[in-house]
Structure formats: structure tokens, C-alpha cells
C-alpha positions in Angstrom: 18.0 58.5 -88.6 21.6 60.7 -88.3 21.6 59.9 -84.2 21.5 55.9 -85.1 24.5 56.5 -87.6 26.6 58.3 -85.3 25.8 56.3 -82.6 26.7 53.1 -84.0 30.0 55.0 -85.5 30.7 55.5 -81.9 30.5 52.1 -80.5 32.7 50.6 -83.4 34.9 53.5 -82.8 34.6 52.3 -79.3 35.2 48.3 -79.8 38.4 49.6 -82.1 39.6 51.2 -79.3 39.0 48.5 -76.5 40.4 46.0 -79.0 43.7 47.8 -79.6 44.2 48.1 -75.8 44.1 44.7 -75.2 46.0 43.5 -77.7 48.8 45.4 -75.9 48.1 43.5 -73.1 48.4 40.3 -75.0 51.7 41.0 -76.5 52.6 42.2 -72.9 51.6 39.1 -71.1 53.3 36.8 -73.9 56.4 38.5 -74.3 56.3 38.3 -69.9 55.2 34.3 -70.1 58.2 34.3 -72.5 60.5 35.7 -70.3 59.4 33.4 -67.7 60.3 30.8 -69.6 63.4 31.2 -70.3 64.1 32.5 -66.8 62.9 28.7 -65.6 65.1 27.2 -68.7 68.2 28.7 -67.9 67.9 28.1 -63.8 67.3 24.7 -64.5 70.3 24.7 -65.6 72.1 25.6 -62.7 74.8 24.4 -60.6 73.9 22.5 -58.1 75.3 24.4 -55.5 74.5 28.2 -57.4 70.6 26.4 -57.0 71.0 25.7 -53.4 72.4 29.5 -53.1 69.5 30.6 -54.5 67.2 28.7 -52.7 68.6 30.1 -49.3 68.3 33.7 -50.7 65.0 33.3 -51.4 64.1 31.5 -47.8 66.1 34.3 -46.4 63.9 36.6 -48.8 60.1 34.7 -47.1 61.3 35.3 -43.9 62.0 39.0 -44.0 58.9 39.2 -45.4 57.0 37.3 -42.9 58.5 39.1 -39.4 57.3 42.3 -41.4 53.9 40.9 -41.9 54.4 40.2 -37.9 55.3 43.4 -37.3 52.5 44.9 -38.9 50.4 43.0 -37.6 51.7 43.9 -33.9 51.6 47.0 -34.4 47.1 47.1 -35.7 46.6 45.1 -32.7 48.4 47.8 -30.3 46.6 50.5 -31.8 43.2 48.7 -31.7 44.0 48.0 -27.9 44.6 51.8 -27.6 41.4 52.8 -29.1 39.1 50.8 -27.2 40.7 52.8 -23.6 
């Protein structure tokens, strides 16, 4: 009988810890969603020239990221070719 009681105590204790951990995750996700909504609101209030400048920066970052991915792929191609020989 003691094993059953200790089993349930441990099970409920584990569930309580899991619920607390999930609550922390939910709070963090809600905080992030609120911050993103606020950022979107503030960006919507930007002047057209500031918005255009921001878009140009984002495009430049996207191009740089794509170039880095291309370079990494070319290195993988060369490594695969040299290992075949």
C-alpha cells in the first residue's frame, strides 16, 4: 500500500513541476507577443522615409544572409567533390 501512495505523491509532484514550467513558458511567450505587437504598432507610425530606410536595411541583411548560405553551399560542394576522388 505504501508503494502506491508514494507513486501517486511523486506523480502529482511531477505534474505540479511541469505545470509551473509550462506557466513560465506561457508567460514568456505572452510577453514576447506583446512586445512584437508594440513594435509593429511603433513601426506603423514611422514616417515614409524612415520606413523605406528600414526596408532597405532589411533587404541588405537578407542579401548578405543569402550570399553566406551560397558560399557555405559551394564549400560543401567542393568538399563533396574532393572526397569522391
